[in-house]
C-alpha positions in Angstrom: 37.8 11.6 17.8 38.3 12.7 14.2 40.9 15.4 13.9 41.2 17.1 11.0 43.8 19.9 9.3 42.7 22.9 7.8 43.5 26.1 6.8 42.2 29.5 6.9 38.9 29.1 4.4 39.0 26.1 4.4 36.0 24.2 5.7 34.3 20.5 6.5 31.1 19.3 6.5 28.9 17.3 8.4 25.8 15.3 7.6 25.1 17.6 4.6 23.9 20.6 6.0 25.9 21.6 8.9 29.7 23.8 7.4 32.8 24.7 10.0 34.8 26.9 8.0 38.1 28.5 9.3 37.4 32.2 9.5 40.9 33.3 10.7 44.2 32.0 12.8 45.8 34.7 14.9 48.2 33.1 17.2 46.9 30.1 19.1 43.1 31.4 18.4 41.4 30.3 15.6 37.9 31.3 14.6 35.2 29.2 13.0 32.4 29.8 11.3 29.0 27.3 11.6 26.4 27.3 9.1 24.2 25.2 10.5 20.1 24.7 9.7 18.0 27.1 12.6 16.8 23.7 14.2 20.2 22.6 14.7 21.7 24.4 18.6 25.3 25.7 18.0 26.5 26.6 21.4 30.5 27.1 23.1 31.0 24.4 24.8 30.7 26.2 28.2 27.8 27.5 27.4 26.0 23.9 26.2 27.4 22.5 29.7 26.3 25.6 31.6 22.8 24.9 29.5 22.8 21.0 30.7 23.6 22.2 34.5 20.5 24.6 34.3 18.1 22.1 32.7 19.4 19.4 35.5 19.5 21.9 38.0 15.0 22.4 37.0 14.4 18.9 37.0 16.6 17.9 40.4 13.6 17.7 43.1 13.2 19.8 45.9 15.8 20.1 48.8 14.2 19.3 52.2 14.1 21.9 55.1 15.4 21.7 58.2 12.4 19.9 59.6 13.6 17.3 56.5 9.9 18.2 55.3 9.8 19.1 51.7 8.6 22.8 51.4 4.6 22.9 50.1 
């Protein structure tokens, strides 16, 4: 993991087309702005994890019923 120090209104650039800007620092919270192309999904980690869990559940095999047979 690359760790960078930035102050308010300073930024970092990723792959020439994604910019992360420190918008505000208030106590132990930092507000970040993200500028990225529309085709690049940007999510908070907890939202990303929920999306991945939902995708995995959609692709999981159907659970067997009490008789040990799949529902038809």
